[in-house]
Each structure stands twice: as C-alpha cells, then as structure tokens.
PyMOL commands that place a pseudoatom at each C-alpha (Angstrom):
pseudoatom trace, name=CA, resn=GLN, resi=1, chain=A, elem=C, hetatm=0, pos=[69.194, 71.763, 30.385]
pseudoatom trace, name=CA, resn=VAL, resi=2, chain=A, elem=C, hetatm=0, pos=[67.076, 69.162, 32.140]
pseudoatom trace, name=CA, resn=GLN, resi=3, chain=A, elem=C, hetatm=0, pos=[68.900, 65.977, 33.016]
pseudoatom trace, name=CA, resn=LEU, resi=4, chain=A, elem=C, hetatm=0, pos=[68.129, 62.840, 34.967]
pseudoatom trace, name=CA, resn=VAL, resi=5, chain=A, elem=C, hetatm=0, pos=[71.060, 60.462, 35.110]
pseudoatom trace, name=CA, resn=GLU, resi=6, chain=A, elem=C, hetatm=0, pos=[70.720, 56.993, 36.586]
pseudoatom trace, name=CA, resn=SER, resi=7, chain=A, elem=C, hetatm=0, pos=[73.671, 55.059, 37.967]
pseudoatom trace, name=CA, resn=GLY, resi=8, chain=A, elem=C, hetatm=0, pos=[74.363, 51.977, 40.036]
pseudoatom trace, name=CA, resn=GLY, resi=9, chain=A, elem=C, hetatm=0, pos=[73.055, 49.281, 37.740]
pseudoatom trace, name=CA, resn=GLY, resi=10, chain=A, elem=C, hetatm=0, pos=[75.002, 46.203, 36.812]
pseudoatom trace, name=CA, resn=LEU, resi=11, chain=A, elem=C, hetatm=0, pos=[75.236, 42.472, 37.285]
pseudoatom trace, name=CA, resn=VAL, resi=12, chain=A, elem=C, hetatm=0, pos=[74.219, 40.858, 40.557]
pseudoatom trace, name=CA, resn=GLN, resi=13, chain=A, elem=C, hetatm=0, pos=[73.561, 37.283, 41.652]
pseudoatom trace, name=CA, resn=PRO, resi=14, chain=A, elem=C, hetatm=0, pos=[70.057, 36.162, 42.609]
pseudoatom trace, name=CA, resn=GLY, resi=15, chain=A, elem=C, hetatm=0, pos=[69.292, 37.206, 46.148]
pseudoatom trace, name=CA, resn=GLY, resi=16, chain=A, elem=C, hetatm=0, pos=[71.714, 40.103, 45.952]
pseudoatom trace, name=CA, resn=SER, resi=17, chain=A, elem=C, hetatm=0, pos=[71.231, 43.841, 46.276]
pseudoatom trace, name=CA, resn=LEU, resi=18, chain=A, elem=C, hetatm=0, pos=[71.855, 46.952, 44.252]
pseudoatom trace, name=CA, resn=ARG, resi=19, chain=A, elem=C, hetatm=0, pos=[71.255, 50.607, 44.884]
pseudoatom trace, name=CA, resn=LEU, resi=20, chain=A, elem=C, hetatm=0, pos=[70.289, 52.784, 41.966]
pseudoatom trace, name=CA, resn=SER, resi=21, chain=A, elem=C, hetatm=0, pos=[70.883, 56.512, 42.134]
pseudoatom trace, name=CA, resn=CYS, resi=22, chain=A, elem=C, hetatm=0, pos=[69.414, 59.244, 39.982]
pseudoatom trace, name=CA, resn=THR, resi=23, chain=A, elem=C, hetatm=0, pos=[70.893, 62.713, 39.809]
pseudoatom trace, name=CA, resn=ALA, resi=24, chain=A, elem=C, hetatm=0, pos=[68.603, 65.503, 38.673]
pseudoatom trace, name=CA, resn=SER, resi=25, chain=A, elem=C, hetatm=0, pos=[69.540, 68.895, 37.272]
pseudoatom trace, name=CA, resn=GLY, resi=26, chain=A, elem=C, hetatm=0, pos=[67.992, 71.724, 35.294]
pseudoatom trace, name=CA, resn=PHE, resi=27, chain=A, elem=C, hetatm=0, pos=[64.605, 71.768, 37.001]
pseudoatom trace, name=CA, resn=ALA, resi=28, chain=A, elem=C, hetatm=0, pos=[63.098, 72.332, 40.441]
pseudoatom trace, name=CA, resn=PHE, resi=29, chain=A, elem=C, hetatm=0, pos=[63.605, 68.789, 41.698]
pseudoatom trace, name=CA, resn=SER, resi=30, chain=A, elem=C, hetatm=0, pos=[62.070, 69.337, 45.115]
pseudoatom trace, name=CA, resn=PHE, resi=31, chain=A, elem=C, hetatm=0, pos=[58.784, 70.429, 43.511]
pseudoatom trace, name=CA, resn=TYR, resi=32, chain=A, elem=C, hetatm=0, pos=[58.216, 67.058, 41.847]
pseudoatom trace, name=CA, resn=ALA, resi=33, chain=A, elem=C, hetatm=0, pos=[57.144, 63.679, 43.085]
pseudoatom trace, name=CA, resn=MET, resi=34, chain=A, elem=C, hetatm=0, pos=[59.479, 61.105, 41.563]
pseudoatom trace, name=CA, resn=THR, resi=35, chain=A, elem=C, hetatm=0, pos=[59.029, 57.633, 40.140]
pseudoatom trace, name=CA, resn=TRP, resi=36, chain=A, elem=C, hetatm=0, pos=[61.199, 54.653, 39.378]
pseudoatom trace, name=CA, resn=SER, resi=37, chain=A, elem=C, hetatm=0, pos=[59.889, 52.492, 36.571]
pseudoatom trace, name=CA, resn=ARG, resi=38, chain=A, elem=C, hetatm=0, pos=[61.257, 49.620, 34.549]
pseudoatom trace, name=CA, resn=GLN, resi=39, chain=A, elem=C, hetatm=0, pos=[60.756, 48.271, 31.093]
pseudoatom trace, name=CA, resn=ALA, resi=40, chain=A, elem=C, hetatm=0, pos=[61.628, 44.979, 29.508]
pseudoatom trace, name=CA, resn=PRO, resi=41, chain=A, elem=C, hetatm=0, pos=[62.107, 44.730, 25.721]
pseudoatom trace, name=CA, resn=GLY, resi=42, chain=A, elem=C, hetatm=0, pos=[58.760, 44.593, 23.953]
pseudoatom trace, name=CA, resn=LYS, resi=43, chain=A, elem=C, hetatm=0, pos=[56.794, 45.265, 27.123]
pseudoatom trace, name=CA, resn=GLU, resi=44, chain=A, elem=C, hetatm=0, pos=[55.094, 48.301, 28.574]
pseudoatom trace, name=CA, resn=ARG, resi=45, chain=A, elem=C, hetatm=0, pos=[56.870, 50.447, 31.114]
pseudoatom trace, name=CA, resn=GLU, resi=46, chain=A, elem=C, hetatm=0, pos=[56.001, 49.401, 34.655]
pseudoatom trace, name=CA, resn=PRO, resi=47, chain=A, elem=C, hetatm=0, pos=[56.051, 52.026, 37.412]
pseudoatom trace, name=CA, resn=ILE, resi=48, chain=A, elem=C, hetatm=0, pos=[57.411, 50.304, 40.496]
pseudoatom trace, name=CA, resn=ALA, resi=49, chain=A, elem=C, hetatm=0, pos=[58.035, 52.968, 43.131]
pseudoatom trace, name=CA, resn=CYS, resi=50, chain=A, elem=C, hetatm=0, pos=[57.119, 56.571, 43.714]
pseudoatom trace, name=CA, resn=ILE, resi=51, chain=A, elem=C, hetatm=0, pos=[57.828, 59.137, 46.378]
pseudoatom trace, name=CA, resn=THR, resi=52, chain=A, elem=C, hetatm=0, pos=[56.224, 62.446, 47.173]
pseudoatom trace, name=CA, resn=ARG, resi=53, chain=A, elem=C, hetatm=0, pos=[58.089, 65.752, 47.103]
pseudoatom trace, name=CA, resn=GLY, resi=54, chain=A, elem=C, hetatm=0, pos=[58.846, 65.798, 50.801]
pseudoatom trace, name=CA, resn=SER, resi=55, chain=A, elem=C, hetatm=0, pos=[59.229, 62.034, 51.242]
pseudoatom trace, name=CA, resn=LEU, resi=56, chain=A, elem=C, hetatm=0, pos=[56.055, 61.906, 53.287]
pseudoatom trace, name=CA, resn=ALA, resi=57, chain=A, elem=C, hetatm=0, pos=[54.634, 59.036, 51.263]
pseudoatom trace, name=CA, resn=MET, resi=58, chain=A, elem=C, hetatm=0, pos=[55.967, 56.220, 49.119]
pseudoatom trace, name=CA, resn=ASP, resi=59, chain=A, elem=C, hetatm=0, pos=[54.163, 53.595, 47.114]
pseudoatom trace, name=CA, resn=TYR, resi=60, chain=A, elem=C, hetatm=0, pos=[55.257, 50.418, 45.398]
pseudoatom trace, name=CA, resn=SER, resi=61, chain=A, elem=C, hetatm=0, pos=[53.991, 47.982, 42.836]
pseudoatom trace, name=CA, resn=ASP, resi=62, chain=A, elem=C, hetatm=0, pos=[53.101, 44.538, 44.079]
pseudoatom trace, name=CA, resn=SER, resi=63, chain=A, elem=C, hetatm=0, pos=[56.059, 43.138, 42.164]
pseudoatom trace, name=CA, resn=VAL, resi=64, chain=A, elem=C, hetatm=0, pos=[58.624, 44.963, 44.318]
pseudoatom trace, name=CA, resn=ARG, resi=65, chain=A, elem=C, hetatm=0, pos=[56.853, 45.819, 47.575]
pseudoatom trace, name=CA, resn=GLY, resi=66, chain=A, elem=C, hetatm=0, pos=[58.834, 44.548, 50.530]
pseudoatom trace, name=CA, resn=ARG, resi=67, chain=A, elem=C, hetatm=0, pos=[62.041, 44.199, 48.503]
pseudoatom trace, name=CA, resn=PHE, resi=68, chain=A, elem=C, hetatm=0, pos=[62.669, 47.683, 47.073]
pseudoatom trace, name=CA, resn=THR, resi=69, chain=A, elem=C, hetatm=0, pos=[62.831, 51.018, 48.876]
pseudoatom trace, name=CA, resn=ILE, resi=70, chain=A, elem=C, hetatm=0, pos=[62.643, 54.440, 47.276]
pseudoatom trace, name=CA, resn=SER, resi=71, chain=A, elem=C, hetatm=0, pos=[64.138, 57.499, 48.941]
pseudoatom trace, name=CA, resn=ARG, resi=72, chain=A, elem=C, hetatm=0, pos=[65.288, 60.971, 47.990]
pseudoatom trace, name=CA, resn=ASP, resi=73, chain=A, elem=C, hetatm=0, pos=[67.582, 63.756, 49.096]
pseudoatom trace, name=CA, resn=ASN, resi=74, chain=A, elem=C, hetatm=0, pos=[66.251, 67.112, 47.949]
pseudoatom trace, name=CA, resn=ALA, resi=75, chain=A, elem=C, hetatm=0, pos=[69.399, 68.906, 49.105]
pseudoatom trace, name=CA, resn=LYS, resi=76, chain=A, elem=C, hetatm=0, pos=[71.402, 66.812, 46.647]
pseudoatom trace, name=CA, resn=ASN, resi=77, chain=A, elem=C, hetatm=0, pos=[68.735, 66.585, 43.924]
pseudoatom trace, name=CA, resn=MET, resi=78, chain=A, elem=C, hetatm=0, pos=[68.888, 62.811, 44.075]
pseudoatom trace, name=CA, resn=VAL, resi=79, chain=A, elem=C, hetatm=0, pos=[66.480, 59.909, 44.247]
pseudoatom trace, name=CA, resn=TYR, resi=80, chain=A, elem=C, hetatm=0, pos=[67.467, 56.366, 45.117]
pseudoatom trace, name=CA, resn=LEU, resi=81, chain=A, elem=C, hetatm=0, pos=[66.140, 52.856, 44.720]
pseudoatom trace, name=CA, resn=GLN, resi=82, chain=A, elem=C, hetatm=0, pos=[67.475, 50.250, 47.107]
pseudoatom trace, name=CA, resn=MET, resi=83, chain=A, elem=C, hetatm=0, pos=[66.801, 46.829, 45.625]
pseudoatom trace, name=CA, resn=ASN, resi=84, chain=A, elem=C, hetatm=0, pos=[67.111, 43.737, 47.781]
pseudoatom trace, name=CA, resn=SER, resi=85, chain=A, elem=C, hetatm=0, pos=[66.394, 40.064, 47.161]
pseudoatom trace, name=CA, resn=LEU, resi=86, chain=A, elem=C, hetatm=0, pos=[66.850, 40.555, 43.447]
pseudoatom trace, name=CA, resn=GLN, resi=87, chain=A, elem=C, hetatm=0, pos=[65.658, 37.803, 41.174]
pseudoatom trace, name=CA, resn=PRO, resi=88, chain=A, elem=C, hetatm=0, pos=[66.221, 37.018, 37.480]
pseudoatom trace, name=CA, resn=TYR, resi=89, chain=A, elem=C, hetatm=0, pos=[62.814, 38.482, 36.612]
pseudoatom trace, name=CA, resn=ASP, resi=90, chain=A, elem=C, hetatm=0, pos=[64.073, 41.852, 37.883]
pseudoatom trace, name=CA, resn=THR, resi=91, chain=A, elem=C, hetatm=0, pos=[66.445, 41.935, 34.922]
pseudoatom trace, name=CA, resn=VAL, resi=92, chain=A, elem=C, hetatm=0, pos=[65.332, 44.995, 32.969]
pseudoatom trace, name=CA, resn=VAL, resi=93, chain=A, elem=C, hetatm=0, pos=[66.245, 48.634, 32.379]
pseudoatom trace, name=CA, resn=TYR, resi=94, chain=A, elem=C, hetatm=0, pos=[65.326, 50.931, 35.256]
pseudoatom trace, name=CA, resn=TYR, resi=95, chain=A, elem=C, hetatm=0, pos=[64.349, 54.572, 34.750]
pseudoatom trace, name=CA, resn=CYS, resi=96, chain=A, elem=C, hetatm=0, pos=[63.874, 57.488, 37.081]
pseudoatom trace, name=CA, resn=SER, resi=97, chain=A, elem=C, hetatm=0, pos=[61.451, 60.207, 36.152]
pseudoatom trace, name=CA, resn=THR, resi=98, chain=A, elem=C, hetatm=0, pos=[59.203, 62.853, 37.498]
pseudoatom trace, name=CA, resn=TYR, resi=99, chain=A, elem=C, hetatm=0, pos=[55.876, 61.398, 38.580]
pseudoatom trace, name=CA, resn=ASP, resi=100, chain=A, elem=C, hetatm=0, pos=[54.173, 62.692, 35.438]
pseudoatom trace, name=CA, resn=TYR, resi=101, chain=A, elem=C, hetatm=0, pos=[57.023, 61.415, 33.202]
pseudoatom trace, name=CA, resn=LYS, resi=102, chain=A, elem=C, hetatm=0, pos=[57.661, 64.967, 32.078]
pseudoatom trace, name=CA, resn=PHE, resi=103, chain=A, elem=C, hetatm=0, pos=[61.367, 64.362, 32.603]
pseudoatom trace, name=CA, resn=MET, resi=104, chain=A, elem=C, hetatm=0, pos=[62.989, 60.929, 32.378]
pseudoatom trace, name=CA, resn=GLY, resi=105, chain=A, elem=C, hetatm=0, pos=[66.495, 59.550, 32.430]
pseudoatom trace, name=CA, resn=GLN, resi=106, chain=A, elem=C, hetatm=0, pos=[68.061, 57.236, 29.896]
pseudoatom trace, name=CA, resn=GLY, resi=107, chain=A, elem=C, hetatm=0, pos=[67.935, 54.212, 32.127]
pseudoatom trace, name=CA, resn=SER, resi=108, chain=A, elem=C, hetatm=0, pos=[70.247, 51.838, 33.923]
pseudoatom trace, name=CA, resn=GLN, resi=109, chain=A, elem=C, hetatm=0, pos=[70.474, 48.149, 33.122]
pseudoatom trace, name=CA, resn=VAL, resi=110, chain=A, elem=C, hetatm=0, pos=[70.117, 45.689, 35.973]
pseudoatom trace, name=CA, resn=THR, resi=111, chain=A, elem=C, hetatm=0, pos=[70.966, 42.055, 35.294]
pseudoatom trace, name=CA, resn=VAL, resi=112, chain=A, elem=C, hetatm=0, pos=[70.295, 39.365, 37.853]
pseudoatom trace, name=CA, resn=SER, resi=113, chain=A, elem=C, hetatm=0, pos=[72.061, 36.151, 36.979]
pseudoatom trace, name=CA, resn=SER, resi=114, chain=A, elem=C, hetatm=0, pos=[74.262, 33.501, 38.488]
for i in range(1, 114): cmd.bond("trace and resi %d" % i, "trace and resi %d" % (i + 1))
show_as sticks, trace
zoom trace
C-alpha cells in the first residue's frame, strides 16, 4: 500500500520556522524525484520545491526561494521541508508527492499568525 504521510505542520508566529516531514512507504522512494506543493482553498496547487532522486539538484518557486529548503533521506524514505521566515501568506495546506504527482500525501496544515 502506497503511503505518503506529512507531519510537522501547525501554528507559528510570523517570522518563525517549521520543518515538515514526509514519510514514504509502499513504493521505491529512492527512484522518484519528490515535490512539496501547497494549495489554498479555491486556488490551484502550487509546486514550491522539488528535489532529484539523489539530492543532486533542488529547485524552488520564487515565492519560497531563499526561505525554504527541501532535503531527503533515502535510507529513511523521508523528504523534508525546512521553512524559515514564515509569513501569513504561507498559511495553506502543504503536500508532499512524487515529482509526477503519481503519489501524494493528504497534506499538513501550516498556519502563520500572531
């Protein structure tokens, strides 16, 4: 059974940090590039960070570049998103998925508010 389970979301004050984790199971994790995306209610999903299979390359959307960092640990079947300098407009649900969205988790809510 394929599963991607996000964790680490929650409430944080503006300027704060959170680290999202995503645990993968049921498929050959190390064979897939991975993506973090986010989606606000009524809006299209926005891919914000991706990482290649062997962590040789990462890419970010303009909206998070310089603030967020994606990483992965293939030995643990995990992918991470370190989020710094969070702002209220970062308040959305965050999803991890394979790069092609073949497999996707159920999301983790991040709320940035004072």
